[in-house]
ZAKESE-723426 format. One record per residue (C-alpha): residue in three letters; x, z, y; residue number from 1. Coordinates in pm, whole numbers. Each point is the difference from the previous one (the first is absolute). Layout:
N
[rec 'ALA'; [X; Z; Y]; NUM]
...
//
This chain:
478
[rec 'MET'; [-4577; 2867; -4596]; 1]
[rec 'PRO'; [89; 64; 368]; 2]
[rec 'LYS'; [84; -301; 215]; 3]
[rec 'PHE'; [364; -21; 106]; 4]
[rec 'GLU'; [46; -10; 376]; 5]
[rec 'TYR'; [311; -70; 206]; 6]
[rec 'ALA'; [88; 240; 279]; 7]
[rec 'PRO'; [96; -174; 325]; 8]
[rec 'ALA'; [374; -75; 16]; 9]
[rec 'PRO'; [59; -139; 349]; 10]
[rec 'GLU'; [342; -111; 116]; 11]
[rec 'SER'; [87; 156; 336]; 12]
[rec 'ARG'; [-27; -218; 310]; 13]
[rec 'ALA'; [233; 239; 179]; 14]
[rec 'ILE'; [304; -179; -140]; 15]
[rec 'VAL'; [-82; -305; 213]; 16]
[rec 'SER'; [46; -11; 376]; 17]
[rec 'ILE'; [-197; -288; 151]; 18]
[rec 'LYS'; [56; -84; 366]; 19]
[rec 'GLU'; [-294; -67; 229]; 20]
[rec 'SER'; [134; -346; 79]; 21]
[rec 'TYR'; [269; -238; -125]; 22]
[rec 'GLY'; [192; -276; 171]; 23]
[rec 'LEU'; [171; -304; -153]; 24]
[rec 'PHE'; [332; 30; -181]; 25]
[rec 'ILE'; [231; -257; 161]; 26]
[rec 'GLY'; [379; 4; 19]; 27]
[rec 'GLY'; [26; 335; -173]; 28]
[rec 'GLU'; [-231; 183; 242]; 29]
[rec 'PHE'; [-370; 66; 46]; 30]
[rec 'VAL'; [-116; -184; 311]; 31]
[rec 'PRO'; [-338; -46; 172]; 32]
[rec 'GLY'; [-182; -330; -23]; 33]
[rec 'LEU'; [27; -232; 299]; 34]
[rec 'ASP'; [-374; -50; 52]; 35]
[rec 'GLY'; [-117; 356; -75]; 36]
[rec 'ARG'; [-243; -88; -279]; 37]
[rec 'ALA'; [-54; 246; -284]; 38]
[rec 'PHE'; [-225; 64; -301]; 39]
[rec 'LYS'; [-92; 302; -206]; 40]
[rec 'THR'; [86; 56; -365]; 41]
[rec 'ILE'; [-248; 216; -189]; 42]
[rec 'SER'; [-25; 184; -330]; 43]
[rec 'PRO'; [-228; -202; -232]; 44]
[rec 'ALA'; [-106; 321; -177]; 45]
[rec 'THR'; [-126; 182; 311]; 46]
[rec 'GLU'; [-9; -263; 277]; 47]
[rec 'GLU'; [207; 235; 220]; 48]
[rec 'VAL'; [243; -160; 246]; 49]
[rec 'LEU'; [356; 61; -115]; 50]
[rec 'ALA'; [195; -162; 282]; 51]
[rec 'GLU'; [0; -265; 270]; 52]
[rec 'VAL'; [232; -289; -74]; 53]
[rec 'THR'; [139; -267; 234]; 54]
[rec 'GLU'; [-129; -354; -49]; 55]
[rec 'ALA'; [288; -243; 40]; 56]
[rec 'GLY'; [-61; -314; 201]; 57]
[rec 'PRO'; [201; -327; 0]; 58]
[rec 'ALA'; [251; 138; 251]; 59]
[rec 'ASP'; [59; 303; -223]; 60]
[rec 'VAL'; [57; -229; -298]; 61]
[rec 'ASP'; [249; -195; 214]; 62]
[rec 'ARG'; [190; 323; 66]; 63]
[rec 'ALA'; [4; 95; -366]; 64]
[rec 'VAL'; [120; -342; -116]; 65]
[rec 'ALA'; [270; 0; 267]; 66]
[rec 'ALA'; [118; 344; -112]; 67]
[rec 'ALA'; [6; -114; -363]; 68]
[rec 'ARG'; [194; -318; 92]; 69]
[rec 'LYS'; [258; 197; 197]; 70]
[rec 'ALA'; [47; 247; -287]; 71]
[rec 'TYR'; [26; -284; -251]; 72]
[rec 'GLU'; [262; -197; 188]; 73]
[rec 'HIS'; [215; 286; 128]; 74]
[rec 'THR'; [-36; 275; -258]; 75]
[rec 'TRP'; [-188; -30; -326]; 76]
[rec 'SER'; [109; -340; -131]; 77]
[rec 'GLN'; [362; 90; 82]; 78]
[rec 'LEU'; [1; 310; -219]; 79]
[rec 'PRO'; [141; -28; -354]; 80]
[rec 'GLY'; [-260; 44; -271]; 81]
[rec 'LYS'; [137; 336; -105]; 82]
[rec 'GLU'; [-55; 130; 355]; 83]
[rec 'ARG'; [-359; -126; 11]; 84]
[rec 'ALA'; [-51; 168; -337]; 85]
[rec 'LYS'; [94; 337; 147]; 86]
[rec 'TYR'; [-286; -20; 248]; 87]
[rec 'LEU'; [-247; -98; -272]; 88]
[rec 'PHE'; [115; 286; -222]; 89]
[rec 'ARG'; [-36; 236; 295]; 90]
[rec 'ILE'; [-356; -120; 69]; 91]
[rec 'ALA'; [-89; 44; -369]; 92]
[rec 'ARG'; [127; 357; -2]; 93]
[rec 'ILE'; [-186; 91; 320]; 94]
[rec 'VAL'; [-320; -144; -150]; 95]
[rec 'GLN'; [51; 227; -299]; 96]
[rec 'GLU'; [62; 300; 225]; 97]
[rec 'LYS'; [-316; -73; 200]; 98]
[rec 'ALA'; [-206; -101; -305]; 99]
[rec 'ARG'; [-264; 270; 32]; 100]
[rec 'GLU'; [-48; -61; 373]; 101]
[rec 'LEU'; [-23; -377; -47]; 102]
[rec 'ALA'; [-249; 37; -287]; 103]
[rec 'VAL'; [-233; 216; 207]; 104]
[rec 'LEU'; [27; -235; 297]; 105]
[rec 'GLU'; [-79; -301; -221]; 106]
[rec 'SER'; [-306; 165; -154]; 107]
[rec 'LEU'; [-128; 112; 342]; 108]
[rec 'ASP'; [33; -344; 158]; 109]
[rec 'ASN'; [-90; -212; -302]; 110]
[rec 'GLY'; [-254; 208; -197]; 111]
[rec 'LYS'; [177; -24; -337]; 112]
[rec 'PRO'; [26; 311; -224]; 113]
[rec 'ILE'; [305; 216; 64]; 114]
[rec 'ARG'; [91; -22; -370]; 115]
[rec 'GLU'; [49; -375; 38]; 116]
[rec 'SER'; [194; 7; 325]; 117]
[rec 'ARG'; [211; 291; -130]; 118]
[rec 'ASP'; [64; -125; -354]; 119]
[rec 'VAL'; [-6; -380; 41]; 120]
[rec 'ASP'; [42; -129; 355]; 121]
[rec 'ILE'; [275; 218; 144]; 122]
[rec 'PRO'; [225; 8; -312]; 123]
[rec 'LEU'; [-22; -381; -15]; 124]
[rec 'VAL'; [89; -25; 370]; 125]
[rec 'ALA'; [322; 192; -63]; 126]
[rec 'ALA'; [65; -200; -317]; 127]
[rec 'HIS'; [-19; -331; 188]; 128]
[rec 'PHE'; [256; 112; 256]; 129]
[rec 'PHE'; [231; 137; -269]; 130]
[rec 'TYR'; [-34; -322; -203]; 131]
[rec 'HIS'; [67; -236; 290]; 132]
[rec 'ALA'; [286; 214; 126]; 133]
[rec 'GLY'; [165; -82; -331]; 134]
[rec 'TRP'; [-37; -373; 65]; 135]
[rec 'ALA'; [140; 1; 355]; 136]
[rec 'ASP'; [365; -49; -106]; 137]
[rec 'LYS'; [-77; -209; -312]; 138]
[rec 'LEU'; [-199; -292; 142]; 139]
[rec 'GLU'; [262; -252; -118]; 140]
[rec 'TYR'; [-95; 98; -356]; 141]
[rec 'ALA'; [-375; -48; 51]; 142]
[rec 'GLY'; [11; -361; -114]; 143]
[rec 'TYR'; [-35; -161; 343]; 144]
[rec 'GLY'; [352; -126; 47]; 145]
[rec 'PRO'; [334; 166; 81]; 146]
[rec 'ALA'; [-76; 94; 362]; 147]
[rec 'PRO'; [-375; 13; 73]; 148]
[rec 'ARG'; [-77; 56; 369]; 149]
[rec 'PRO'; [-283; 194; 167]; 150]
[rec 'LEU'; [-272; -197; 175]; 151]
[rec 'GLY'; [-11; 192; 328]; 152]
[rec 'VAL'; [-306; 180; 137]; 153]
[rec 'ALA'; [-288; 71; -238]; 154]
[rec 'GLY'; [-355; 40; 129]; 155]
[rec 'GLN'; [-198; 208; -248]; 156]
[rec 'VAL'; [-373; 80; -9]; 157]
[rec 'ILE'; [-128; 255; -251]; 158]
[rec 'PRO'; [-346; 118; -115]; 159]
[rec 'TRP'; [-174; 337; 3]; 160]
[rec 'ASN'; [-32; 67; -374]; 161]
[rec 'PHE'; [358; 116; -64]; 162]
[rec 'PRO'; [136; 38; 354]; 163]
[rec 'LEU'; [339; 160; -59]; 164]
[rec 'LEU'; [60; -167; -337]; 165]
[rec 'MET'; [-67; -347; 143]; 166]
[rec 'LEU'; [237; 84; 284]; 167]
[rec 'ALA'; [270; 84; -256]; 168]
[rec 'TRP'; [-69; -322; -195]; 169]
[rec 'LYS'; [63; -194; 321]; 170]
[rec 'ILE'; [270; 189; 187]; 171]
[rec 'ALA'; [233; 103; -287]; 172]
[rec 'PRO'; [89; -353; -123]; 173]
[rec 'ALA'; [15; -137; 355]; 174]
[rec 'LEU'; [257; 259; 107]; 175]
[rec 'ALA'; [196; -21; -326]; 176]
[rec 'CYS'; [44; -374; 55]; 177]
[rec 'GLY'; [120; 48; 359]; 178]
[rec 'ASN'; [-315; -90; 195]; 179]
[rec 'THR'; [-165; 200; 276]; 180]
[rec 'VAL'; [-371; 72; 12]; 181]
[rec 'VAL'; [-307; 10; 222]; 182]
[rec 'LEU'; [-285; 150; -201]; 183]
[rec 'LYS'; [-368; 32; 84]; 184]
[rec 'PRO'; [-193; 259; -203]; 185]
[rec 'ALA'; [-375; -25; -50]; 186]
[rec 'GLU'; [-204; 124; 294]; 187]
[rec 'THR'; [-187; 258; -213]; 188]
[rec 'THR'; [315; 153; -154]; 189]
[rec 'PRO'; [291; 4; 248]; 190]
[rec 'LEU'; [110; 363; -30]; 191]
[rec 'THR'; [242; -16; -294]; 192]
[rec 'ALA'; [167; -308; 149]; 193]
[rec 'LEU'; [55; 196; 321]; 194]
[rec 'ALA'; [132; 291; -207]; 195]
[rec 'PHE'; [236; -247; -165]; 196]
[rec 'ALA'; [126; -95; 345]; 197]
[rec 'GLN'; [102; 363; 47]; 198]
[rec 'ILE'; [175; -14; -339]; 199]
[rec 'CYS'; [198; -302; 125]; 200]
[rec 'GLN'; [108; 207; 301]; 201]
[rec 'GLN'; [96; 292; -224]; 202]
[rec 'ALA'; [201; -233; -226]; 203]
[rec 'GLY'; [195; -129; 301]; 204]
[rec 'LEU'; [-113; -358; -60]; 205]
[rec 'PRO'; [146; -221; 277]; 206]
[rec 'PRO'; [-254; -64; 280]; 207]
[rec 'GLY'; [-212; -311; -50]; 208]
[rec 'VAL'; [60; -41; -373]; 209]
[rec 'VAL'; [-357; 120; -67]; 210]
[rec 'ASN'; [-272; -38; 264]; 211]
[rec 'ILE'; [-365; 98; -50]; 212]
[rec 'VAL'; [-279; -145; 213]; 213]
[rec 'THR'; [-350; 137; -56]; 214]
[rec 'GLY'; [-321; -188; 61]; 215]
[rec 'ALA'; [-270; -211; -160]; 216]
[rec 'GLY'; [-29; -368; -89]; 217]
[rec 'GLU'; [111; -135; 337]; 218]
[rec 'THR'; [323; 199; -19]; 219]
[rec 'GLY'; [64; -138; -347]; 220]
[rec 'ARG'; [-70; -354; 118]; 221]
[rec 'ALA'; [242; 37; 292]; 222]
[rec 'LEU'; [268; 120; -241]; 223]
[rec 'VAL'; [-53; -268; -265]; 224]
[rec 'GLU'; [-8; -284; 253]; 225]
[rec 'HIS'; [296; 125; 205]; 226]
[rec 'SER'; [276; -260; 31]; 227]
[rec 'GLY'; [269; 265; -47]; 228]
[rec 'ILE'; [-110; 86; -354]; 229]
[rec 'ASP'; [195; -155; -290]; 230]
[rec 'LYS'; [-197; 147; -290]; 231]
[rec 'VAL'; [-366; 100; -35]; 232]
[rec 'ALA'; [-115; 240; -271]; 233]
[rec 'PHE'; [-369; 81; -30]; 234]
[rec 'THR'; [-208; 206; -238]; 235]
[rec 'GLY'; [-375; -12; 53]; 236]
[rec 'SER'; [-308; -214; -42]; 237]
[rec 'THR'; [10; -358; -124]; 238]
[rec 'GLU'; [-189; -120; 309]; 239]
[rec 'VAL'; [263; 137; 239]; 240]
[rec 'GLY'; [277; -120; -232]; 241]
[rec 'LYS'; [-131; -356; 29]; 242]
[rec 'GLU'; [-1; 29; 380]; 243]
[rec 'ILE'; [362; 119; -5]; 244]
[rec 'ALA'; [105; -283; -233]; 245]
[rec 'ARG'; [-161; -255; 235]; 246]
[rec 'ALA'; [158; 158; 308]; 247]
[rec 'CYS'; [349; 6; -153]; 248]
[rec 'ALA'; [-16; -341; -171]; 249]
[rec 'PRO'; [144; -198; 297]; 250]
[rec 'SER'; [284; 248; 51]; 251]
[rec 'ARG'; [326; 81; -180]; 252]
[rec 'LYS'; [-122; 350; -88]; 253]
[rec 'LYS'; [30; 116; -358]; 254]
[rec 'VAL'; [-333; 148; -116]; 255]
[rec 'THR'; [-110; 224; -285]; 256]
[rec 'LEU'; [-364; 94; -53]; 257]
[rec 'GLU'; [-142; 266; -232]; 258]
[rec 'LEU'; [-375; -40; 19]; 259]
[rec 'GLY'; [-323; 86; -179]; 260]
[rec 'GLY'; [-79; 31; -368]; 261]
[rec 'LYS'; [-280; 18; -253]; 262]
[rec 'ALA'; [191; 118; -304]; 263]
[rec 'ALA'; [-133; -16; -354]; 264]
[rec 'ASN'; [52; 303; -222]; 265]
[rec 'VAL'; [-46; -134; -355]; 266]
[rec 'VAL'; [-88; 242; -283]; 267]
[rec 'PHE'; [18; -129; -359]; 268]
[rec 'GLU'; [-182; 155; -296]; 269]
[rec 'ASP'; [317; 156; -144]; 270]
[rec 'ALA'; [96; 175; 324]; 271]
[rec 'PRO'; [22; 382; 0]; 272]
[rec 'VAL'; [-326; 65; 185]; 273]
[rec 'ASP'; [83; 331; 169]; 274]
[rec 'GLN'; [333; -133; 123]; 275]
[rec 'ALA'; [-166; -320; 120]; 276]
[rec 'VAL'; [-267; 195; 186]; 277]
[rec 'GLU'; [269; 196; 186]; 278]
[rec 'GLY'; [159; -333; 93]; 279]
[rec 'ILE'; [-335; -140; 114]; 280]
[rec 'VAL'; [-61; 305; 221]; 281]
[rec 'ASN'; [352; -17; 142]; 282]
[rec 'GLY'; [-36; -374; 47]; 283]
[rec 'ILE'; [-306; 8; 224]; 284]
[rec 'PHE'; [-58; 355; 130]; 285]
[rec 'PHE'; [360; 79; 97]; 286]
[rec 'ASN'; [17; 13; 382]; 287]
[rec 'GLN'; [-380; -57; 14]; 288]
[rec 'GLY'; [55; -355; -125]; 289]
[rec 'HIS'; [194; -80; 320]; 290]
[rec 'VAL'; [259; -181; -210]; 291]
[rec 'CYS'; [67; -375; 17]; 292]
[rec 'CYS'; [91; -4; -370]; 293]
[rec 'ALA'; [-293; 223; -104]; 294]
[rec 'GLY'; [-153; -74; -341]; 295]
[rec 'SER'; [-339; -74; 153]; 296]
[rec 'ARG'; [-120; -226; -284]; 297]
[rec 'LEU'; [-21; 170; -340]; 298]
[rec 'LEU'; [-12; -247; -290]; 299]
[rec 'VAL'; [-100; 176; -325]; 300]
[rec 'GLN'; [-14; -159; -345]; 301]
[rec 'GLU'; [-365; -2; -108]; 302]
[rec 'SER'; [56; 198; -321]; 303]
[rec 'VAL'; [117; 311; 192]; 304]
[rec 'TYR'; [-204; -41; 316]; 305]
[rec 'ASP'; [-241; 289; -67]; 306]
[rec 'GLU'; [279; 238; -102]; 307]
[rec 'VAL'; [218; -82; 300]; 308]
[rec 'LEU'; [-288; 25; 247]; 309]
[rec 'ALA'; [-120; 334; -139]; 310]
[rec 'SER'; [351; 143; 18]; 311]
[rec 'LEU'; [47; -135; 352]; 312]
[rec 'ARG'; [-322; 162; 122]; 313]
[rec 'ARG'; [99; 334; -152]; 314]
[rec 'ARG'; [337; -21; 175]; 315]
[rec 'LEU'; [-148; -92; 338]; 316]
[rec 'ALA'; [-226; 304; -15]; 317]
[rec 'THR'; [316; 216; 19]; 318]
[rec 'LEU'; [140; -161; 318]; 319]
[rec 'ARG'; [-5; 220; 307]; 320]
[rec 'LEU'; [-81; -162; 336]; 321]
[rec 'GLY'; [67; 186; 324]; 322]
[rec 'ASP'; [259; 143; 236]; 323]
[rec 'PRO'; [316; -215; -28]; 324]
[rec 'LEU'; [216; 306; 68]; 325]
[rec 'ASP'; [-142; 189; -300]; 326]
[rec 'LYS'; [245; -29; -290]; 327]
[rec 'ASN'; [-295; -28; -244]; 328]
[rec 'THR'; [-144; -310; 168]; 329]
[rec 'ASP'; [5; -326; -199]; 330]
[rec 'VAL'; [-188; -228; 242]; 331]
[rec 'GLY'; [50; 32; 373]; 332]
[rec 'ALA'; [-158; -160; 306]; 333]
[rec 'ILE'; [-45; -370; 73]; 334]
[rec 'ASN'; [253; -92; 269]; 335]
[rec 'SER'; [-239; -116; 273]; 336]
[rec 'ALA'; [-363; -58; 92]; 337]
[rec 'ALA'; [62; -376; -8]; 338]
[rec 'GLN'; [137; 14; -355]; 339]
[rec 'LEU'; [-289; 220; -113]; 340]
[rec 'ALA'; [-246; -256; 138]; 341]
[rec 'ARG'; [178; -276; -196]; 342]
[rec 'ILE'; [-19; 200; -325]; 343]
[rec 'ARG'; [-369; 74; 55]; 344]
[rec 'GLU'; [-76; -365; 77]; 345]
[rec 'LEU'; [157; -129; -321]; 346]
[rec 'SER'; [-150; 278; -213]; 347]
[rec 'GLU'; [-346; -84; 132]; 348]
[rec 'ALA'; [69; -368; -75]; 349]
[rec 'GLY'; [87; 96; -358]; 350]
[rec 'GLU'; [-339; 171; -43]; 351]
[rec 'ALA'; [-184; -285; 170]; 352]
[rec 'GLU'; [161; -251; -239]; 353]
[rec 'GLY'; [-119; 197; -303]; 354]
[rec 'ALA'; [295; 219; -106]; 355]
[rec 'GLN'; [-73; 359; -102]; 356]
[rec 'ARG'; [159; 266; 221]; 357]
[rec 'TRP'; [108; 345; -123]; 358]
[rec 'SER'; [183; 291; 159]; 359]
[rec 'PRO'; [61; 350; -136]; 360]
[rec 'PRO'; [-187; 287; 167]; 361]
[rec 'CYS'; [193; 39; 321]; 362]
[rec 'GLU'; [-66; 195; 321]; 363]
[rec 'LEU'; [145; -180; 300]; 364]
[rec 'PRO'; [124; 198; 302]; 365]
[rec 'VAL'; [-214; -26; 312]; 366]
[rec 'LYS'; [280; -103; 237]; 367]
[rec 'GLY'; [256; -269; -62]; 368]
[rec 'PHE'; [-3; -328; -194]; 369]
[rec 'TRP'; [-86; 40; -368]; 370]
[rec 'PHE'; [-105; -216; -293]; 371]
[rec 'PRO'; [-51; 122; -358]; 372]
[rec 'PRO'; [183; -149; -302]; 373]
[rec 'THR'; [-226; -288; -103]; 374]
[rec 'VAL'; [-28; -213; -314]; 375]
[rec 'PHE'; [-195; -326; -25]; 376]
[rec 'THR'; [-106; -132; -341]; 377]
[rec 'GLY'; [-184; -322; -80]; 378]
[rec 'VAL'; [242; -184; 227]; 379]
[rec 'SER'; [47; -375; -26]; 380]
[rec 'GLN'; [296; -197; 130]; 381]
[rec 'ALA'; [-227; -149; 268]; 382]
[rec 'HIS'; [-76; 338; 161]; 383]
[rec 'ARG'; [166; 75; 332]; 384]
[rec 'ILE'; [123; 334; -134]; 385]
[rec 'ALA'; [193; -192; -268]; 386]
[rec 'ARG'; [145; -254; 243]; 387]
[rec 'GLU'; [69; 178; 330]; 388]
[rec 'GLU'; [247; 278; 66]; 389]
[rec 'ILE'; [-200; 315; 73]; 390]
[rec 'PHE'; [298; 225; 71]; 391]
[rec 'GLY'; [-192; 312; -96]; 392]
[rec 'PRO'; [-87; 219; -302]; 393]
[rec 'VAL'; [-223; -263; -161]; 394]
[rec 'LEU'; [53; -134; -353]; 395]
[rec 'SER'; [-165; -314; -143]; 396]
[rec 'VAL'; [-28; -9; -380]; 397]
[rec 'LEU'; [-7; -329; -193]; 398]
[rec 'THR'; [38; -73; -372]; 399]
[rec 'PHE'; [186; -253; -216]; 400]
[rec 'ARG'; [25; -87; -370]; 401]
[rec 'THR'; [335; -173; -53]; 402]
[rec 'PRO'; [344; 23; 165]; 403]
[rec 'ALA'; [-42; -355; 128]; 404]
[rec 'GLU'; [-327; 94; 171]; 405]
[rec 'ALA'; [167; 308; 149]; 406]
[rec 'VAL'; [276; -216; 152]; 407]
[rec 'GLU'; [-252; -250; 135]; 408]
[rec 'LYS'; [-210; 270; 165]; 409]
[rec 'ALA'; [301; 193; 130]; 410]
[rec 'ASN'; [144; -313; 165]; 411]
[rec 'ASN'; [-337; -105; 144]; 412]
[rec 'THR'; [84; 128; 347]; 413]
[rec 'PRO'; [175; -133; 310]; 414]
[rec 'TYR'; [228; 305; -17]; 415]
[rec 'GLY'; [297; 73; -225]; 416]
[rec 'LEU'; [168; 328; 91]; 417]
[rec 'SER'; [-22; 214; -314]; 418]
[rec 'ALA'; [-163; 49; -339]; 419]
[rec 'GLY'; [-14; 256; -280]; 420]
[rec 'VAL'; [-10; -45; -378]; 421]
[rec 'TRP'; [-100; 273; -245]; 422]
[rec 'THR'; [73; -58; -369]; 423]
[rec 'GLU'; [217; 139; -280]; 424]
[rec 'LYS'; [137; -348; -82]; 425]
[rec 'GLY'; [325; -83; 176]; 426]
[rec 'SER'; [-40; -366; -89]; 427]
[rec 'LEU'; [-340; -9; 172]; 428]
[rec 'ILE'; [145; 167; 311]; 429]
[rec 'LEU'; [269; -268; 24]; 430]
[rec 'TRP'; [-252; -278; -72]; 431]
[rec 'MET'; [-228; 126; 278]; 432]
[rec 'ALA'; [281; 64; 249]; 433]
[rec 'SER'; [130; -354; -35]; 434]
[rec 'ARG'; [-346; -141; 82]; 435]
[rec 'LEU'; [-128; 234; 270]; 436]
[rec 'ARG'; [64; -142; 347]; 437]
[rec 'ALA'; [98; 330; 157]; 438]
[rec 'GLY'; [320; 118; 162]; 439]
[rec 'VAL'; [0; 329; -191]; 440]
[rec 'VAL'; [-145; 58; -347]; 441]
[rec 'TRP'; [-17; 361; -117]; 442]
[rec 'ALA'; [-21; 70; -373]; 443]
[rec 'ASN'; [-182; 317; -110]; 444]
[rec 'THR'; [41; 145; 349]; 445]
[rec 'PHE'; [-99; -90; 357]; 446]
[rec 'ASN'; [122; 51; 357]; 447]
[rec 'LYS'; [355; 88; -96]; 448]
[rec 'PHE'; [265; -91; 258]; 449]
[rec 'ASP'; [376; 10; 14]; 450]
[rec 'PRO'; [226; -118; 285]; 451]
[rec 'ALA'; [214; -193; -252]; 452]
[rec 'SER'; [-300; -207; -113]; 453]
[rec 'PRO'; [-118; -296; 211]; 454]
[rec 'PHE'; [-362; -6; 119]; 455]
[rec 'GLY'; [-202; -290; 139]; 456]
[rec 'GLY'; [-270; -252; -72]; 457]
[rec 'TYR'; [-112; -351; -85]; 458]
[rec 'LYS'; [-264; -217; 165]; 459]
[rec 'GLU'; [-189; 176; 282]; 460]
[rec 'SER'; [182; 326; -71]; 461]
[rec 'GLY'; [296; -133; 198]; 462]
[rec 'TYR'; [358; -106; -64]; 463]
[rec 'GLY'; [338; 165; -12]; 464]
[rec 'ARG'; [101; 320; -178]; 465]
[rec 'GLU'; [69; 353; 116]; 466]
[rec 'GLY'; [227; 240; -187]; 467]
[rec 'GLY'; [273; -67; -251]; 468]
[rec 'ARG'; [273; -260; 30]; 469]
[rec 'HIS'; [-268; -265; 60]; 470]
[rec 'GLY'; [-125; 181; 312]; 471]
[rec 'LEU'; [341; -27; 170]; 472]
[rec 'GLU'; [-32; -378; 27]; 473]
[rec 'ALA'; [-273; 34; 264]; 474]
[rec 'TYR'; [250; 163; 238]; 475]
[rec 'LEU'; [304; -221; -68]; 476]
[rec 'ASP'; [106; -345; 114]; 477]
[rec 'VAL'; [61; -148; -345]; 478]
//
């Protein structure tokens, strides 16, 4: 029987026009940085330089916050909700119109497969702006009193795993509630945020309502600690989240943190195995495992362990790793050399501590940052790979015998962002969901998101919610 082969199906790069260099977006215009510093953003798949981007210093952050304050006091907070909604609707429609361009730009700068940026990220970006546009003139019905007020200027710092989607999660509710924004994208993935700045111009958004300052950790620190910021929103690592919480504790700033995770994906013996395996693959290998709520710990009931593992290995052998712009690609590039080093370090620790490592036959490209889909068996709860967030395509498999043991093992983590339960029994799903200390519990699915559904964590996964009616509270004086 001949082996089936995919023909290459590359998405065209020609649809994207990337400038050689980018300034900061302050007061509705692109402006140069005051101290002339810049950094390069590269393609993780090829290591080619895509553009040179301005690195904002403290004086640049001052300018951005001042522009946001001026827009808040004189323009944005004075507009009726239905007028703010018009801008949000306009942004959502422009995102839809530019969907293909934005998807290609995201995959180039981030390394994720074009199928994911095209079919998941960009549609959800538009959905968040549409959803929050609907709230803009209905805030008095959100359950936070008859006349909830905006907070003022929001300082927002987002990660590199879902650059444009995290921007939408932050900016859409802030603007709907009447706040203005200074946002710092991740230093490795600034291009879609800068493209969004152009969308704000196209939508006719009043100058200063959205400001985007690019840079690394020092830029983010200057923004978070700025005295002119009323609200801090951060998505990223737990370590940085703790620093932000400490820095903001003496101030009046309202803070929400969406941090790391080590989610348990729990498979019971009556679960439909093929469906569960698809959920396991989606849970940990989607976006190369660069997902804070990734199902990185697989808990399988002992009686079906062999069957589930055999099916999982068969499925992983069909995954295609390679060019993120090829529409057939399932697993793209790791976002950066630093992240690849972290994944390698923890994987080597897993082997050193006695777990068994397995990957499907997989040819890695010569250039770029790549790591094969990896499964560890023989994992104990004491292993680093079962305790620490790897943030890569690495799955740790553990077993359990009873539902009570499953709950105990699933909750045996400092994190609490998400969890998955696979079983045919609705009563068992509800029993598990009520006991799992996780902000989101998926039942017979994984990694499903909707702007109307709140998302957030417990414990070291942060506090506050994003999305839904609950997410509005973070941007309102209630």
